[in-house]
SESEZA-684042 format. One record per residue: x, y, z of N, C-alpha, C in turn; residue in one letter. Coordinates in steps of 0.1 Angstrom, whole numbers, plus 5000, padded with zeros to 4 digits. Layout:
N
XYZXYZXYZA...
//
This chain:
304
704356084794704555954792704355944780M705055884775705755854755704155724753S703555754743702655654734703355524734S704455504731705155344734705355284743D705255354758704755304767703555184768Q704055074773702554954772701155034783P700155084774699055134785698455004783I697855004796696154884795695054994793T693454904786692755074780692055024796P691655104798690955174815691455194828G692955164825694055174840694055294842S695055294850694855384865695755494852L696755434844697555524838697255594828A695855464821695455574805694655734813A694255644827693155824829694255934836W695755884839696655964844696656064830K696755984815697256034808696056134801I694956074804693556214803693956304808A694156294823693956414833695056494836I696156424827697556494825697656634837R698356494851698656554863699956654864P700456644858701656774858701056914853H699856914846699657084847698357144852T697957074866697657064876698057204884L699257234882699857364887699157434882W698857444867698457584867697057634870L696757544873695457554884695357584898A696457564904696857594918697457674918A698257744913699257854914698357954918V697358054908696758134910696358144926P695958034924695158044944696258064950V697158014955698158004962698658144967A698858164948699458334950698458424956V697158394950696258514954695858514970A696358374975696058384990697558424998A698658394991699858485000699558624996A699258694986698758804988698458885001L696758814998695958835012696358835024V697258725023697558705042698558825039F699558845031700758945033699959065039A698659125038698259245039697159215052F696359135052695559135060695759045075Q697458945073697558855081697058765084H695658715076694858595085694558525069T693758445070693158365058691658295064L690558265056689758165059689958065052H690457985056690557795054689757795044W688757755053687757715049687157695032P687457865031687357905024688357925008T689957905011690457935003691057755001L690557655008690557505004689757494992V688457504996687657514981687657574973L687957664974688757764957689757674956A690657614958691657534953690757454946L690257334958689757214949688657274938L688157374939687557394925688457414915C689457484916690057504906690757404901A691457294907692257184901690757164897I689757114897688657044896688057104879M688457214878688457344867689757244855L690257224860691457214849691457074845Q691556994857691056854855689656854840V688756914843687356914832688256974815I689157054819689557104806690557024798T690956944811691656844798690956724798N690656664802689256564796688356614785L688256744783687256794771688356754760Q689756784762690656824753690756704746N690856584753691256464751690356384747D689056404744687656354738687656444729V687856594730687256694719688056634703G689656634708690256624699690556504688Y689856414694689456284688688156314678T686956344686686156374677686256444669D686656554668686956604654687956574645R688656474651689556424640690356504638G691356554650692256694649693556574650A693456464650694656384652694756304641E696256314634696156304620697856164625T698156174640699456064639700156134635G700456244635701656354627701756454644A701156474651701256564666702456464670R703056554674704156534684704256564702V703256584704702656664718702556534726G702156524737701856414750700656374739F700656214749699956134741698156154744P696956154738695756134741695355984745R694555974756693855844759693155794747A691855874746691055854735691455784719T692355884721692855914700693555724702Q694455714713695255554712694455454718N692855464716691555334724692455314743G692755404752693355324762691955404766W690955504761689955504771688555544758L687555524759686455554749685955694753T685855744743684855844744683555904755A683055744754681755734762682555704776R683655684783684055684793684755804800Q684955884789685456054788684356144797I683456104784682056184788681756184801R681356034811681156054819681656054831A683056104832684156164838684056304837A683656344828683356474830681956554836L681356454832679656514837680156484854M680956354860681356364874681956484878I682956524872683756574875683156784875C682356744870681456914870680156894880V680256754883678856764900679856824906G680856714909682056744918682256914921I682156984915683457074912681957204916T680557154913679357264915679357224933V679257114936678957054950679957144958L681757134953682757184962682557304962L681557394950681357574945680357634956G679457524958678057544965678057644980L679057604985679557655003679657774998P680557794982681757954980680058044980L679457994968678558054965677258124976V676858004992676358054998676758145006I678558155006679158245019679358365013W679558364999679958494995679358564981H678358464976676958544970677258524956G676258604948676158494936677358574922W677758644926679058684917679958584917I679958464928680658364928680158264917I678958244921678158154910678158214894L678358314892678158374883679958334876A680958374887682258314881682758184873L681758094886682357974886681557914872G680057914869679657904858679957924844V680658054845682158084832682758034833L683257974840684657904842684657764839S683157744843682657584838682457564822I681957644822682257684802682857694792I684157814801685057834795685757644789A686357654801686857504804686257394793A685057354789684557274777684557344767I684357454765684257544750685657564751L686357524758687957534748688157474737Y687857314743687757224728686157184726M684957204725683857194722683157334714A681957274710681757424705681557414691G680957494683681257484665682357524659F682857624673684357664667685157714681R685457544686686457534698687657674701P688157744714688857854718690257774708I690157664712691757574710691857584692A690857614685691057624666691157764667F691557834676691458004674692958064678T693258174675694458274681693858314698P692958294699692158304717692658234729W693358114724693058044730694258084744G695758164747696258274751695658304760E694658414753694258504757693358454767I692158334764691358304774692058254784A693058154787693858124796694758244803V694858324800695258484804694158494814F693058534807692158584820691358474825V691458344820690458254836691558234842F693258154838694258144848694458224853F694258364850695158504857694858554865G693658674851692458794859691258714869M691058614862689158574871690458474886V690858384883691458304895691958374905A693158474899693658564910692858664920V692058724904691358794912690058754924N689658644917688358604921688858534935G689858444937690258424953690558504958T691058634958690758744967689958784971V688658804960687458884968687058744971Y687158584974686758574979686858574994L688158584999688958585008688758695013L688258835006688458955014686959045013T686159005002685259094996685759224990H686759234986687259354980688359294970S688859394964689759384953690959494947L691959524956692359614956693359674944P693859774943694359774931695759674925W696059674935697759594935697559434933Y696059424935695659264928695659244914V695659344906695359324891697359304884W698259364890699259294879699659194885P699359134901699659004905698958934892V697758924890696958844883697158854866A698058954862698158994852700258844848C700258914858701758804858701358654857A700358604867700358464867699358434853I698858544848697958504836699158514825G699858544824700858564816701858414815L702158374826703158284827702058144821L700758134827699858024824700058004804A699258164801699058164787701258084778A701658104786703358104779703157964777A702757874792702257734784701957684772V700557754773699657694762700857744749L701357824749701857934739702657784734L703757734741704657654738704457544732V702757474734701757354730701557404717N701457504720700857584701701857564690N703057614697704357644688705057494684Y704957364694705357284693704557224683R703357234680702357184669701857214654D703057334653702857454647702357364631I702957294625703157214616701457194616E701857064623700156984631699157094629H699057134633697857254634697757324623D698257404614698457404601697557344593K698357184591697357074588695657014587N695757064600694456974604693657144605T693757274603692457344603692757444615G693857424625693757494634694657634631R693757714636694857884633695057914646R695857844658696557894670696958034668T697058094676698358204681699958174673L700458064677701358074668701658044651P700157974649699857974632700158154625V699258224633698058354635699958424631A700958454634701458514643703258454632L702958324631704358304625705358254635G706258214633707958114643708258294649L708558384644709158504649708358564654S707158594653706258644665706058614679G705858464678705658354683706958344696A707758404690708658374702708858534704R708558644702708358794712707158784718F705958724717704858704721705858604741C705958474737706858394745707558504751Y708558564749709358654760708658764769A707658794761706658914770705958824777A705658664774705158614787705358574798M706958564794707858474808708858624812I708558714811709558774812708858954818F707558994815706759104820706659054836L706158894839706058884851706858934860P708258954859709259004867709159174870F708659224857708859424857707459394867I706359314864705059364876705459364887L706459274895706859304905706959404913L707159494905707659604910706659694914G705459674910704459744918704459694934T704659594937704459564951705759604960L707259604955708059634967708159744973T707159864965707059994978705559894992A704959824990704459755007705859675012F706459565003707559535010708559485000S709759445010710959404999710659254991P709759205005710059065000709359004989W708659104988707959064971709059084959F710459064962711259074950711858964950L711358864956711658754959711858604947L710258654941710558584929711158624917P712358754917713458744905713858674912M713958574920715458444920715358314911L714058324907713158284894714058344883A714158434877714458494868715558414853L716958364865717658314855717258174846P716258094857715558014852714758064841F713858144839713258174826714158214820A715858304821716258284806716558194801W717358064811717957924803716157914801R715257904801714057864796713657914781T713858074781713658134771715258124761W716558004763717158024757716357884750Q716657774755715857664752714557654742A713557764742712857774738713657844722F714657924720714757954709715657894704N716257774709717057714702716757554702T715357534706714757384705713757384687T713857324680713457324669712057244670A710857294665709357234669709257124665P708857044675708556894672708756824688G709056714688708956654702710156684714L710856714710712056824719711456914726A710356964716710057074729709457034739F708756934742708456904753709156924765N710056904763711156964775710457134774D710457214766710257314766709057344774V707757264769706757254779706857274795L707757194796707357124812708357234821L709557274814710357384820709457514823R708457544814707657644810706557654826T706157534824705157474835705557514850V707357434853707757434864708257614865R708457664853708957844855707857914867L706257884859705457944865705457864880E705157714880705457674896706657734907A707457754903708257834909708757974913L708158044905707858244906706558214914Y705558134911703758114921704758074939G705458004936706057904952706758054958G707958124949708458234957707858314958L706558364952706058454958705058444969F704058314970704158284978704958324991V706158224996706958255004707158395002V707458464997707058634996705958675005A704658645002703458745010703458655022G704158515027704158485038704958575048V705758605039707058655048706858825046L706058885040705559025039704558985052A703358875053703058935067703358865080G704158845082704858805092706458875093T707258905090708558935092708259085087V708859225098708859345094710359345088I710359375077712359435075712159575068I
//
């Protein structure tokens, strides 16, 4: 949604801008992929645990998005020159007080959803949950927010890949086999690619507002190299699972889309048009993850 569309302050449309539903895939895909991997090897799932894990992951993404919206405005990081998606507080559609109240509510909901997981699965889940909430808030809060450093993509890789995938597998199995790690890396790389596109698009704005993001630190050519690695390495990592079942090659069907997305990244100048590349990268992770889920289900039910 563009900022030139009429938005009523406090409306559902305003909250939609702050929550950014198009990014919730980033939270859902790791959990779904982890569940498919468990099903492929164990042929069963503990559905109450899976549903609660999925809801907690989505709530963490909502917390991150709300904090980003109010955090940028509080720090005066919006100069009017940014070409990304609009922010509700910066445009006056929601107040900082409204966003902070929503943040407290979302944290409370996340804690309530996670409580049964802690009771069922132990203190490790409590530790992961607390760290995830802190990371979601600190991305755009604190003395030196993660979003103002080159470490944003690494934080996304860790929490949307290693923590989300490995944590879900541990929840469902109380174990962490070696073959989970390459899958966690693959999903984490794709999630990090989304943030890299976001920061690449705003590279000039970020330079002028004191944000030293990864593209600012690496420059345009370095950022392009990182993006290529982030979207193509996940296909190479699939090879670690083909020894178990050829079904795990199914996500390779997303490779042509990855190639077209890479071409769009290279031929689109940083700026407003880059929002389309951002959405394409989100869809790439969703496509890769969706195909992996299908592969996991087939690997767990169909022997070939």
